[in-house]
Biopython code that builds the backbone (N, CA, C, O; Angstrom):
import numpy as np
from Bio.PDB.StructureBuilder import StructureBuilder

atoms = [
    (1, "MET", "N", (-54.717, 46.181, 78.831)),
    (1, "MET", "CA", (-55.398, 47.428, 78.520)),
    (1, "MET", "C", (-54.643, 48.581, 79.157)),
    (1, "MET", "O", (-54.280, 48.510, 80.331)),
    (2, "ALA", "N", (-54.405, 49.620, 78.414)),
    (2, "ALA", "CA", (-53.635, 50.767, 78.884)),
    (2, "ALA", "C", (-54.522, 51.745, 79.648)),
    (2, "ALA", "O", (-55.749, 51.660, 79.614)),
    (3, "PHE", "N", (-53.868, 52.674, 80.336)),
    (3, "PHE", "CA", (-54.609, 53.731, 81.013)),
    (3, "PHE", "C", (-55.247, 54.630, 79.973)),
    (3, "PHE", "O", (-54.662, 54.854, 78.913)),
    (4, "PRO", "N", (-56.440, 55.153, 80.252)),
    (4, "PRO", "CA", (-57.019, 56.151, 79.348)),
    (4, "PRO", "C", (-56.107, 57.376, 79.271)),
    (4, "PRO", "O", (-55.304, 57.609, 80.174)),
    (5, "VAL", "N", (-56.227, 58.146, 78.210)),
    (5, "VAL", "CA", (-55.359, 59.298, 77.996)),
    (5, "VAL", "C", (-55.413, 60.262, 79.177)),
    (5, "VAL", "O", (-54.388, 60.840, 79.538)),
    (6, "GLY", "N", (-56.571, 60.448, 79.782)),
    (6, "GLY", "CA", (-56.713, 61.352, 80.918)),
    (6, "GLY", "C", (-55.986, 60.894, 82.162)),
    (6, "GLY", "O", (-55.804, 61.682, 83.090)),
    (7, "ASN", "N", (-55.568, 59.646, 82.205)),
    (7, "ASN", "CA", (-54.861, 59.116, 83.371)),
    (7, "ASN", "C", (-53.361, 58.959, 83.131)),
    (7, "ASN", "O", (-52.670, 58.304, 83.912)),
    (8, "ARG", "N", (-52.865, 59.551, 82.064)),
    (8, "ARG", "CA", (-51.445, 59.450, 81.748)),
    (8, "ARG", "C", (-50.737, 60.759, 82.061)),
    (8, "ARG", "O", (-51.235, 61.840, 81.748)),
    (9, "LEU", "N", (-49.600, 60.650, 82.666)),
    (9, "LEU", "CA", (-48.761, 61.801, 82.986)),
    (9, "LEU", "C", (-47.759, 61.930, 81.851)),
    (9, "LEU", "O", (-46.794, 61.169, 81.781)),
    (10, "LYS", "N", (-47.987, 62.904, 80.950)),
    (10, "LYS", "CA", (-47.187, 62.941, 79.735)),
    (10, "LYS", "C", (-46.365, 64.212, 79.563)),
    (10, "LYS", "O", (-45.253, 64.149, 79.039)),
    (11, "SER", "N", (-46.876, 65.354, 79.985)),
    (11, "SER", "CA", (-46.162, 66.600, 79.694)),
    (11, "SER", "C", (-44.902, 66.720, 80.537)),
    (11, "SER", "O", (-44.877, 66.321, 81.701)),
    (12, "ARG", "N", (-43.885, 67.262, 79.948)),
    (12, "ARG", "CA", (-42.592, 67.437, 80.616)),
    (12, "ARG", "C", (-42.747, 68.323, 81.854)),
    (12, "ARG", "O", (-42.107, 68.090, 82.880)),
    (13, "LYS", "N", (-43.600, 69.337, 81.746)),
    (13, "LYS", "CA", (-43.830, 70.255, 82.858)),
    (13, "LYS", "C", (-44.404, 69.519, 84.070)),
    (13, "LYS", "O", (-43.958, 69.733, 85.197)),
    (14, "ASP", "N", (-45.382, 68.663, 83.840)),
    (14, "ASP", "CA", (-45.996, 67.903, 84.930)),
    (14, "ASP", "C", (-45.019, 66.900, 85.545)),
    (14, "ASP", "O", (-44.980, 66.730, 86.763)),
    (15, "ILE", "N", (-44.241, 66.246, 84.703)),
    (15, "ILE", "CA", (-43.258, 65.276, 85.190)),
    (15, "ILE", "C", (-42.200, 65.978, 86.035)),
    (15, "ILE", "O", (-41.827, 65.478, 87.096)),
    (16, "ASP", "N", (-41.713, 67.131, 85.575)),
    (16, "ASP", "CA", (-40.728, 67.897, 86.345)),
    (16, "ASP", "C", (-41.299, 68.361, 87.680)),
    (16, "ASP", "O", (-40.595, 68.367, 88.689)),
    (17, "LEU", "N", (-42.568, 68.747, 87.689)),
    (17, "LEU", "CA", (-43.217, 69.183, 88.928)),
    (17, "LEU", "C", (-43.258, 68.046, 89.949)),
    (17, "LEU", "O", (-42.984, 68.259, 91.130)),
    (18, "VAL", "N", (-43.597, 66.853, 89.497)),
    (18, "VAL", "CA", (-43.631, 65.692, 90.394)),
    (18, "VAL", "C", (-42.221, 65.391, 90.906)),
    (18, "VAL", "O", (-42.042, 65.096, 92.087)),
    (19, "PHE", "N", (-41.218, 65.463, 90.022)),
    (19, "PHE", "CA", (-39.831, 65.198, 90.434)),
    (19, "PHE", "C", (-39.356, 66.207, 91.476)),
    (19, "PHE", "O", (-38.755, 65.830, 92.482)),
    (20, "ARG", "N", (-39.626, 67.480, 91.235)),
    (20, "ARG", "CA", (-39.113, 68.513, 92.128)),
    (20, "ARG", "C", (-39.838, 68.577, 93.462)),
    (20, "ARG", "O", (-39.200, 68.721, 94.505)),
    (21, "ASN", "N", (-41.160, 68.471, 93.445)),
    (21, "ASN", "CA", (-41.951, 68.749, 94.643)),
    (21, "ASN", "C", (-42.636, 67.539, 95.260)),
    (21, "ASN", "O", (-43.238, 67.654, 96.327)),
    (22, "GLY", "N", (-42.558, 66.391, 94.617)),
    (22, "GLY", "CA", (-43.300, 65.230, 95.094)),
    (22, "GLY", "C", (-42.630, 64.506, 96.248)),
    (22, "GLY", "O", (-41.415, 64.582, 96.432)),
    (23, "ASP", "N", (-43.440, 63.808, 97.016)),
    (23, "ASP", "CA", (-42.938, 62.907, 98.045)),
    (23, "ASP", "C", (-42.540, 61.604, 97.368)),
    (23, "ASP", "O", (-42.939, 61.347, 96.232)),
    (24, "ALA", "N", (-41.753, 60.778, 98.060)),
    (24, "ALA", "CA", (-41.253, 59.559, 97.433)),
    (24, "ALA", "C", (-41.355, 58.354, 98.349)),
    (24, "ALA", "O", (-41.288, 58.462, 99.574)),
    (25, "ALA", "N", (-41.518, 57.206, 97.715)),
    (25, "ALA", "CA", (-41.410, 55.911, 98.383)),
    (25, "ALA", "C", (-40.368, 55.141, 97.583)),
    (25, "ALA", "O", (-40.485, 55.001, 96.366)),
    (26, "LYS", "N", (-39.342, 54.641, 98.283)),
    (26, "LYS", "CA", (-38.232, 53.994, 97.583)),
    (26, "LYS", "C", (-38.159, 52.514, 97.909)),
    (26, "LYS", "O", (-38.396, 52.090, 99.041)),
    (27, "GLY", "N", (-37.824, 51.742, 96.889)),
    (27, "GLY", "CA", (-37.594, 50.316, 97.034)),
    (27, "GLY", "C", (-36.227, 49.962, 96.487)),
    (27, "GLY", "O", (-35.433, 50.848, 96.168)),
    (28, "SER", "N", (-35.949, 48.689, 96.378)),
    (28, "SER", "CA", (-34.647, 48.238, 95.882)),
    (28, "SER", "C", (-34.465, 48.535, 94.394)),
    (28, "SER", "O", (-33.372, 48.897, 93.958)),
    (29, "PHE", "N", (-35.538, 48.381, 93.619)),
    (29, "PHE", "CA", (-35.424, 48.507, 92.175)),
    (29, "PHE", "C", (-36.051, 49.772, 91.613)),
    (29, "PHE", "O", (-35.663, 50.224, 90.536)),
    (30, "LEU", "N", (-37.003, 50.343, 92.313)),
    (30, "LEU", "CA", (-37.656, 51.530, 91.777)),
    (30, "LEU", "C", (-38.100, 52.442, 92.899)),
    (30, "LEU", "O", (-38.136, 52.062, 94.069)),
    (31, "PHE", "N", (-38.438, 53.661, 92.502)),
    (31, "PHE", "CA", (-39.049, 54.568, 93.457)),
    (31, "PHE", "C", (-40.249, 55.217, 92.795)),
    (31, "PHE", "O", (-40.338, 55.316, 91.571)),
    (32, "ILE", "N", (-41.166, 55.656, 93.639)),
    (32, "ILE", "CA", (-42.386, 56.283, 93.159)),
    (32, "ILE", "C", (-42.454, 57.674, 93.765)),
    (32, "ILE", "O", (-42.378, 57.831, 94.984)),
    (33, "LYS", "N", (-42.595, 58.679, 92.919)),
    (33, "LYS", "CA", (-42.807, 60.044, 93.366)),
    (33, "LYS", "C", (-44.292, 60.333, 93.210)),
    (33, "LYS", "O", (-44.914, 59.883, 92.247)),
    (34, "PHE", "N", (-44.866, 61.077, 94.146)),
    (34, "PHE", "CA", (-46.282, 61.402, 94.048)),
    (34, "PHE", "C", (-46.551, 62.785, 94.605)),
    (34, "PHE", "O", (-45.848, 63.260, 95.497)),
    (35, "ILE", "N", (-47.587, 63.428, 94.061)),
    (35, "ILE", "CA", (-47.953, 64.778, 94.466)),
    (35, "ILE", "C", (-49.426, 65.014, 94.144)),
    (35, "ILE", "O", (-49.962, 64.425, 93.205)),
    (36, "LYS", "N", (-50.074, 65.869, 94.916)),
    (36, "LYS", "CA", (-51.452, 66.250, 94.587)),
    (36, "LYS", "C", (-51.443, 67.045, 93.298)),
    (36, "LYS", "O", (-50.547, 67.859, 93.069)),
    (37, "ASN", "N", (-52.445, 66.810, 92.449)),
    (37, "ASN", "CA", (-52.465, 67.506, 91.169)),
    (37, "ASN", "C", (-53.611, 68.501, 91.031)),
    (37, "ASN", "O", (-53.650, 69.249, 90.054)),
    (38, "GLY", "N", (-54.538, 68.533, 91.974)),
    (38, "GLY", "CA", (-55.639, 69.489, 91.904)),
    (38, "GLY", "C", (-56.700, 69.136, 90.869)),
    (38, "GLY", "O", (-57.558, 69.961, 90.556)),
    (39, "LEU", "N", (-56.650, 67.927, 90.339)),
    (39, "LEU", "CA", (-57.622, 67.478, 89.344)),
    (39, "LEU", "C", (-58.518, 66.410, 89.959)),
    (39, "LEU", "O", (-58.295, 65.979, 91.090)),
    (40, "ASP", "N", (-59.514, 65.992, 89.224)),
    (40, "ASP", "CA", (-60.416, 64.934, 89.687)),
    (40, "ASP", "C", (-59.988, 63.556, 89.213)),
    (40, "ASP", "O", (-60.762, 62.602, 89.294)),
    (41, "THR", "N", (-58.773, 63.445, 88.723)),
    (41, "THR", "CA", (-58.300, 62.158, 88.208)),
    (41, "THR", "C", (-56.945, 61.805, 88.812)),
    (41, "THR", "O", (-56.247, 62.654, 89.366)),
    (42, "ILE", "N", (-56.603, 60.547, 88.690)),
    (42, "ILE", "CA", (-55.288, 60.056, 89.066)),
    (42, "ILE", "C", (-54.502, 59.908, 87.768)),
    (42, "ILE", "O", (-55.001, 59.351, 86.790)),
    (43, "ARG", "N", (-53.258, 60.415, 87.766)),
    (43, "ARG", "CA", (-52.434, 60.290, 86.569)),
    (43, "ARG", "C", (-51.161, 59.527, 86.912)),
    (43, "ARG", "O", (-50.616, 59.662, 88.008)),
    (44, "PHE", "N", (-50.696, 58.724, 85.959)),
    (44, "PHE", "CA", (-49.528, 57.880, 86.142)),
    (44, "PHE", "C", (-48.513, 58.117, 85.034)),
    (44, "PHE", "O", (-48.870, 58.362, 83.882)),
    (45, "GLY", "N", (-47.231, 58.038, 85.413)),
    (45, "GLY", "CA", (-46.135, 58.088, 84.454)),
    (45, "GLY", "C", (-45.133, 57.005, 84.809)),
    (45, "GLY", "O", (-45.001, 56.629, 85.974)),
    (46, "PHE", "N", (-44.435, 56.510, 83.815)),
    (46, "PHE", "CA", (-43.462, 55.437, 84.013)),
    (46, "PHE", "C", (-42.180, 55.802, 83.294)),
    (46, "PHE", "O", (-42.198, 56.139, 82.110)),
    (47, "ILE", "N", (-41.051, 55.733, 84.017)),
    (47, "ILE", "CA", (-39.754, 56.037, 83.418)),
    (47, "ILE", "C", (-38.821, 54.847, 83.657)),
    (47, "ILE", "O", (-38.573, 54.439, 84.792)),
    (48, "ILE", "N", (-38.320, 54.311, 82.552)),
    (48, "ILE", "CA", (-37.326, 53.240, 82.616)),
    (48, "ILE", "C", (-36.172, 53.674, 81.716)),
    (48, "ILE", "O", (-36.288, 53.622, 80.491)),
    (49, "PRO", "N", (-35.061, 54.103, 82.313)),
    (49, "PRO", "CA", (-33.937, 54.601, 81.512)),
    (49, "PRO", "C", (-33.361, 53.537, 80.584)),
    (49, "PRO", "O", (-33.315, 52.353, 80.918)),
    (50, "ALA", "N", (-32.926, 53.986, 79.418)),
    (50, "ALA", "CA", (-32.305, 53.076, 78.452)),
    (50, "ALA", "C", (-30.982, 52.527, 78.974)),
    (50, "ALA", "O", (-30.520, 51.489, 78.500)),
    (51, "LYS", "N", (-30.364, 53.201, 79.939)),
    (51, "LYS", "CA", (-29.121, 52.696, 80.533)),
    (51, "LYS", "C", (-29.365, 51.401, 81.299)),
    (51, "LYS", "O", (-28.479, 50.554, 81.406)),
    (52, "ILE", "N", (-30.582, 51.259, 81.833)),
    (52, "ILE", "CA", (-30.896, 50.066, 82.625)),
    (52, "ILE", "C", (-31.332, 48.915, 81.728)),
    (52, "ILE", "O", (-30.813, 47.804, 81.836)),
    (53, "PHE", "N", (-32.291, 49.186, 80.840)),
    (53, "PHE", "CA", (-32.729, 48.194, 79.857)),
    (53, "PHE", "C", (-32.566, 48.829, 78.485)),
    (53, "PHE", "O", (-33.373, 49.671, 78.091)),
    (54, "SER", "N", (-31.533, 48.436, 77.757)),
    (54, "SER", "CA", (-31.255, 49.058, 76.467)),
    (54, "SER", "C", (-32.253, 48.634, 75.393)),
    (54, "SER", "O", (-32.441, 49.344, 74.406)),
    (55, "ASN", "N", (-32.886, 47.494, 75.579)),
    (55, "ASN", "CA", (-33.844, 46.990, 74.605)),
    (55, "ASN", "C", (-35.201, 47.665, 74.829)),
    (55, "ASN", "O", (-35.821, 47.477, 75.876)),
    (56, "ALA", "N", (-35.662, 48.450, 73.849)),
    (56, "ALA", "CA", (-36.915, 49.195, 73.976)),
    (56, "ALA", "C", (-38.111, 48.274, 74.184)),
    (56, "ALA", "O", (-39.046, 48.622, 74.906)),
    (57, "THR", "N", (-38.087, 47.122, 73.564)),
    (57, "THR", "CA", (-39.188, 46.169, 73.723)),
    (57, "THR", "C", (-39.309, 45.732, 75.176)),
    (57, "THR", "O", (-40.417, 45.631, 75.702)),
    (58, "LYS", "N", (-38.192, 45.476, 75.820)),
    (58, "LYS", "CA", (-38.197, 45.083, 77.228)),
    (58, "LYS", "C", (-38.688, 46.226, 78.120)),
    (58, "LYS", "O", (-39.494, 46.020, 79.026)),
    (59, "ARG", "N", (-38.185, 47.437, 77.844)),
    (59, "ARG", "CA", (-38.620, 48.603, 78.630)),
    (59, "ARG", "C", (-40.133, 48.774, 78.546)),
    (59, "ARG", "O", (-40.801, 48.966, 79.562)),
    (60, "ASN", "N", (-40.658, 48.703, 77.348)),
    (60, "ASN", "CA", (-42.095, 48.893, 77.169)),
    (60, "ASN", "C", (-42.905, 47.771, 77.798)),
    (60, "ASN", "O", (-43.985, 48.016, 78.336)),
    (61, "ARG", "N", (-42.402, 46.550, 77.738)),
    (61, "ARG", "CA", (-43.099, 45.429, 78.370)),
    (61, "ARG", "C", (-43.166, 45.625, 79.884)),
    (61, "ARG", "O", (-44.204, 45.379, 80.499)),
    (62, "ILE", "N", (-42.070, 46.065, 80.478)),
    (62, "ILE", "CA", (-42.068, 46.314, 81.921)),
    (62, "ILE", "C", (-43.053, 47.424, 82.269)),
    (62, "ILE", "O", (-43.798, 47.304, 83.242)),
    (63, "LYS", "N", (-43.065, 48.494, 81.492)),
    (63, "LYS", "CA", (-44.024, 49.587, 81.729)),
    (63, "LYS", "C", (-45.460, 49.079, 81.648)),
    (63, "LYS", "O", (-46.288, 49.408, 82.497)),
    (64, "ARG", "N", (-45.750, 48.281, 80.632)),
    (64, "ARG", "CA", (-47.109, 47.754, 80.466)),
    (64, "ARG", "C", (-47.504, 46.857, 81.630)),
    (64, "ARG", "O", (-48.628, 46.942, 82.125)),
    (65, "ARG", "N", (-46.593, 46.003, 82.070)),
    (65, "ARG", "CA", (-46.909, 45.081, 83.173)),
    (65, "ARG", "C", (-47.133, 45.835, 84.485)),
    (65, "ARG", "O", (-48.061, 45.523, 85.230)),
    (66, "ILE", "N", (-46.291, 46.821, 84.765)),
    (66, "ILE", "CA", (-46.487, 47.621, 85.980)),
    (66, "ILE", "C", (-47.802, 48.378, 85.887)),
    (66, "ILE", "O", (-48.573, 48.407, 86.847)),
    (67, "ALA", "N", (-48.062, 48.989, 84.739)),
    (67, "ALA", "CA", (-49.299, 49.756, 84.562)),
    (67, "ALA", "C", (-50.532, 48.879, 84.742)),
    (67, "ALA", "O", (-51.490, 49.282, 85.400)),
    (68, "GLU", "N", (-50.512, 47.696, 84.166)),
    (68, "GLU", "CA", (-51.652, 46.778, 84.288)),
    (68, "GLU", "C", (-51.864, 46.369, 85.742)),
    (68, "GLU", "O", (-52.998, 46.334, 86.219)),
    (69, "ASN", "N", (-50.797, 46.066, 86.434)),
    (69, "ASN", "CA", (-50.879, 45.670, 87.833)),
    (69, "ASN", "C", (-51.445, 46.813, 88.683)),
    (69, "ASN", "O", (-52.311, 46.589, 89.528)),
    (70, "ILE", "N", (-50.964, 48.015, 88.463)),
    (70, "ILE", "CA", (-51.442, 49.169, 89.219)),
    (70, "ILE", "C", (-52.890, 49.474, 88.851)),
    (70, "ILE", "O", (-53.706, 49.750, 89.731)),
    (71, "ARG", "N", (-53.214, 49.427, 87.573)),
    (71, "ARG", "CA", (-54.578, 49.734, 87.126)),
    (71, "ARG", "C", (-55.595, 48.803, 87.787)),
    (71, "ARG", "O", (-56.699, 49.227, 88.127)),
    (72, "ASN", "N", (-55.225, 47.548, 87.967)),
    (72, "ASN", "CA", (-56.129, 46.585, 88.598)),
    (72, "ASN", "C", (-56.241, 46.775, 90.102)),
    (72, "ASN", "O", (-57.148, 46.217, 90.719)),
    (73, "ASN", "N", (-55.346, 47.548, 90.709)),
    (73, "ASN", "CA", (-55.327, 47.703, 92.156)),
    (73, "ASN", "C", (-55.466, 49.150, 92.619)),
    (73, "ASN", "O", (-55.126, 49.462, 93.760)),
    (74, "VAL", "N", (-55.952, 50.025, 91.768)),
    (74, "VAL", "CA", (-55.998, 51.454, 92.079)),
    (74, "VAL", "C", (-57.329, 51.878, 92.718)),
    (74, "VAL", "O", (-57.551, 53.072, 92.922)),
    (75, "ARG", "N", (-58.182, 50.962, 93.026)),
    (75, "ARG", "CA", (-59.546, 51.266, 93.481)),
    (75, "ARG", "C", (-59.622, 52.113, 94.744)),
    (75, "ARG", "O", (-60.539, 52.922, 94.883)),
    (76, "ASN", "N", (-58.676, 51.945, 95.668)),
    (76, "ASN", "CA", (-58.772, 52.597, 96.967)),
    (76, "ASN", "C", (-58.050, 53.936, 97.052)),
    (76, "ASN", "O", (-58.061, 54.573, 98.106)),
    (77, "THR", "N", (-57.433, 54.368, 95.983)),
    (77, "THR", "CA", (-56.641, 55.591, 96.025)),
    (77, "THR", "C", (-57.512, 56.814, 95.821)),
    (77, "THR", "O", (-58.403, 56.828, 94.971)),
    (78, "ASP", "N", (-57.238, 57.848, 96.620)),
    (78, "ASP", "CA", (-57.950, 59.114, 96.458)),
    (78, "ASP", "C", (-57.650, 59.704, 95.090)),
    (78, "ASP", "O", (-56.550, 59.549, 94.560)),
    (79, "LYS", "N", (-58.641, 60.382, 94.529)),
    (79, "LYS", "CA", (-58.455, 61.060, 93.248)),
    (79, "LYS", "C", (-57.616, 62.313, 93.482)),
    (79, "LYS", "O", (-57.519, 62.801, 94.609)),
    (80, "GLY", "N", (-57.013, 62.829, 92.420)),
    (80, "GLY", "CA", (-56.285, 64.078, 92.526)),
    (80, "GLY", "C", (-54.806, 63.937, 92.816)),
    (80, "GLY", "O", (-54.215, 64.827, 93.427)),
    (81, "TYR", "N", (-54.186, 62.835, 92.390)),
    (81, "TYR", "CA", (-52.752, 62.641, 92.591)),
    (81, "TYR", "C", (-52.070, 62.259, 91.294)),
    (81, "TYR", "O", (-52.662, 61.617, 90.426)),
    (82, "ASP", "N", (-50.796, 62.670, 91.176)),
    (82, "ASP", "CA", (-49.933, 62.227, 90.090)),
    (82, "ASP", "C", (-48.910, 61.262, 90.669)),
    (82, "ASP", "O", (-48.357, 61.509, 91.741)),
    (83, "PHE", "N", (-48.657, 60.167, 89.967)),
    (83, "PHE", "CA", (-47.681, 59.165, 90.392)),
    (83, "PHE", "C", (-46.671, 58.958, 89.275)),
    (83, "PHE", "O", (-47.038, 58.826, 88.108)),
    (84, "LEU", "N", (-45.404, 58.933, 89.640)),
    (84, "LEU", "CA", (-44.350, 58.711, 88.671)),
    (84, "LEU", "C", (-43.494, 57.544, 89.152)),
    (84, "LEU", "O", (-42.845, 57.635, 90.194)),
    (85, "PHE", "N", (-43.491, 56.454, 88.399)),
    (85, "PHE", "CA", (-42.723, 55.249, 88.714)),
    (85, "PHE", "C", (-41.403, 55.331, 87.953)),
    (85, "PHE", "O", (-41.392, 55.455, 86.729)),
    (86, "VAL", "N", (-40.284, 55.262, 88.689)),
    (86, "VAL", "CA", (-38.970, 55.386, 88.062)),
    (86, "VAL", "C", (-38.117, 54.179, 88.447)),
    (86, "VAL", "O", (-37.892, 53.918, 89.629)),
    (87, "LEU", "N", (-37.653, 53.459, 87.454)),
    (87, "LEU", "CA", (-36.810, 52.294, 87.702)),
    (87, "LEU", "C", (-35.395, 52.760, 88.030)),
    (87, "LEU", "O", (-34.822, 53.575, 87.307)),
    (88, "ARG", "N", (-34.834, 52.242, 89.118)),
    (88, "ARG", "CA", (-33.500, 52.632, 89.583)),
    (88, "ARG", "C", (-32.430, 51.641, 89.177)),
    (88, "ARG", "O", (-31.298, 52.036, 88.897)),
    (89, "SER", "N", (-32.764, 50.362, 89.139)),
    (89, "SER", "CA", (-31.755, 49.353, 88.806)),
    (89, "SER", "C", (-32.424, 48.164, 88.130)),
    (89, "SER", "O", (-33.638, 47.978, 88.204)),
    (90, "LYS", "N", (-31.599, 47.375, 87.478)),
    (90, "LYS", "CA", (-32.081, 46.224, 86.726)),
    (90, "LYS", "C", (-32.446, 45.082, 87.665)),
    (90, "LYS", "O", (-31.788, 44.859, 88.681)),
    (91, "GLY", "N", (-33.491, 44.375, 87.311)),
    (91, "GLY", "CA", (-33.922, 43.223, 88.081)),
    (91, "GLY", "C", (-34.888, 42.387, 87.266)),
    (91, "GLY", "O", (-35.234, 42.745, 86.140)),
    (92, "GLU", "N", (-35.319, 41.283, 87.830)),
    (92, "GLU", "CA", (-36.300, 40.424, 87.160)),
    (92, "GLU", "C", (-37.631, 41.167, 87.055)),
    (92, "GLU", "O", (-38.029, 41.882, 87.975)),
    (93, "GLU", "N", (-38.306, 40.988, 85.931)),
    (93, "GLU", "CA", (-39.563, 41.691, 85.702)),
    (93, "GLU", "C", (-40.598, 41.405, 86.793)),
    (93, "GLU", "O", (-41.282, 42.321, 87.248)),
    (94, "ASP", "N", (-40.717, 40.152, 87.212)),
    (94, "ASP", "CA", (-41.701, 39.796, 88.236)),
    (94, "ASP", "C", (-41.406, 40.482, 89.567)),
    (94, "ASP", "O", (-42.321, 40.928, 90.258)),
    (95, "ILE", "N", (-40.133, 40.563, 89.918)),
    (95, "ILE", "CA", (-39.752, 41.205, 91.175)),
    (95, "ILE", "C", (-40.018, 42.704, 91.106)),
    (95, "ILE", "O", (-40.513, 43.287, 92.071)),
    (96, "ILE", "N", (-39.700, 43.326, 89.995)),
    (96, "ILE", "CA", (-39.960, 44.758, 89.811)),
    (96, "ILE", "C", (-41.456, 45.023, 89.895)),
    (96, "ILE", "O", (-41.886, 45.987, 90.529)),
    (97, "ASN", "N", (-42.239, 44.178, 89.263)),
    (97, "ASN", "CA", (-43.693, 44.325, 89.260)),
    (97, "ASN", "C", (-44.257, 44.205, 90.682)),
    (97, "ASN", "O", (-45.110, 44.997, 91.081)),
    (98, "ARG", "N", (-43.779, 43.217, 91.441)),
    (98, "ARG", "CA", (-44.237, 43.041, 92.831)),
    (98, "ARG", "C", (-43.846, 44.235, 93.692)),
    (98, "ARG", "O", (-44.637, 44.709, 94.507)),
    (99, "GLU", "N", (-42.628, 44.715, 93.507)),
    (99, "GLU", "CA", (-42.176, 45.871, 94.294)),
    (99, "GLU", "C", (-43.003, 47.111, 93.972)),
    (99, "GLU", "O", (-43.329, 47.887, 94.870)),
    (100, "ALA", "N", (-43.346, 47.304, 92.699)),
    (100, "ALA", "CA", (-44.183, 48.451, 92.318)),
    (100, "ALA", "C", (-45.517, 48.403, 93.042)),
    (100, "ALA", "O", (-45.990, 49.421, 93.547)),
    (101, "LEU", "N", (-46.118, 47.234, 93.095)),
    (101, "LEU", "CA", (-47.408, 47.096, 93.769)),
    (101, "LEU", "C", (-47.275, 47.327, 95.273)),
    (101, "LEU", "O", (-48.124, 47.992, 95.868)),
    (102, "LEU", "N", (-46.230, 46.793, 95.895)),
    (102, "LEU", "CA", (-46.022, 46.991, 97.334)),
    (102, "LEU", "C", (-45.793, 48.461, 97.669)),
    (102, "LEU", "O", (-46.352, 48.968, 98.642)),
    (103, "LEU", "N", (-44.976, 49.149, 96.872)),
    (103, "LEU", "CA", (-44.737, 50.568, 97.114)),
    (103, "LEU", "C", (-46.004, 51.387, 96.907)),
    (103, "LEU", "O", (-46.271, 52.331, 97.650)),
    (104, "PHE", "N", (-46.786, 51.018, 95.886)),
    (104, "PHE", "CA", (-48.031, 51.740, 95.628)),
    (104, "PHE", "C", (-48.997, 51.556, 96.793)),
    (104, "PHE", "O", (-49.658, 52.511, 97.202)),
    (105, "LYS", "N", (-49.089, 50.341, 97.334)),
    (105, "LYS", "CA", (-49.952, 50.092, 98.499)),
    (105, "LYS", "C", (-49.486, 50.926, 99.695)),
    (105, "LYS", "O", (-50.308, 51.461, 100.438)),
    (106, "LYS", "N", (-48.169, 51.036, 99.881)),
    (106, "LYS", "CA", (-47.608, 51.847, 100.959)),
    (106, "LYS", "C", (-48.013, 53.314, 100.785)),
    (106, "LYS", "O", (-48.387, 53.975, 101.753)),
    (107, "ILE", "N", (-47.937, 53.814, 99.564)),
    (107, "ILE", "CA", (-48.324, 55.193, 99.280)),
    (107, "ILE", "C", (-49.811, 55.399, 99.521)),
    (107, "ILE", "O", (-50.217, 56.429, 100.058)),
    (108, "GLU", "N", (-50.635, 54.415, 99.123)),
    (108, "GLU", "CA", (-52.083, 54.515, 99.372)),
    (108, "GLU", "C", (-52.373, 54.698, 100.854)),
    (108, "GLU", "O", (-53.231, 55.495, 101.233)),
    (109, "LEU", "N", (-51.657, 53.959, 101.686)),
    (109, "LEU", "CA", (-51.843, 54.101, 103.135)),
    (109, "LEU", "C", (-51.455, 55.502, 103.604)),
    (109, "LEU", "O", (-52.154, 56.099, 104.424)),
    (110, "ILE", "N", (-50.356, 56.022, 103.092)),
    (110, "ILE", "CA", (-49.918, 57.381, 103.463)),
    (110, "ILE", "C", (-50.964, 58.408, 103.047)),
    (110, "ILE", "O", (-51.329, 59.282, 103.832)),
    (111, "ILE", "N", (-51.445, 58.301, 101.805)),
    (111, "ILE", "CA", (-52.413, 59.263, 101.279)),
    (111, "ILE", "C", (-53.726, 59.183, 102.045)),
    (111, "ILE", "O", (-54.281, 60.209, 102.440)),
    (112, "ASN", "N", (-54.217, 57.984, 102.254)),
    (112, "ASN", "CA", (-55.515, 57.820, 102.895)),
    (112, "ASN", "C", (-55.499, 58.163, 104.385)),
    (112, "ASN", "O", (-56.554, 58.423, 104.962)),
    (113, "ASN", "N", (-54.322, 58.170, 105.018)),
    (113, "ASN", "CA", (-54.216, 58.532, 106.432)),
    (113, "ASN", "C", (-54.037, 60.029, 106.642)),
    (113, "ASN", "O", (-54.133, 60.510, 107.771)),
    (114, "ASN", "N", (-53.777, 60.774, 105.562)),
    (114, "ASN", "CA", (-53.619, 62.239, 105.693)),
    (114, "ASN", "C", (-54.919, 62.960, 105.532)),
    (114, "ASN", "O", (-54.958, 64.188, 105.613)),
]
sb = StructureBuilder()
sb.init_structure("model")
sb.init_model(0)
sb.init_chain("A")
sb.init_seg("    ")
for serial, (resi, resn, name, xyz) in enumerate(atoms, 1):
    if name == "N":
        sb.init_residue(resn, " ", resi, " ")
    sb.init_atom(name, np.array(xyz, "f"), 0.0, 1.0, " ", f" {name:<3s}", serial, name[0])
structure = sb.get_structure()
């Protein structure tokens, strides 16, 4: 099941804002940028460059798997943040998925401690 439309980070302006001004958590395969959005919802975006996975079906499958994993574990996160998951290098889907969850948990701790 996908994120509802209100929880998707889609506009170029919003994505650029997260890239320019957001804090980051970096892992071996991906990094997550995050920033307060001033809204009552959490929004997510996923970027997997075609240079890393040229097959669109694979890129979309990885996005769906990361999104599903995060959606099932987003219960403890404060509302009002934008998150942008960006794949940095190629790796096994399971490892990328695990790293996304670990980085997201790390960010939750940072957010909830501030």
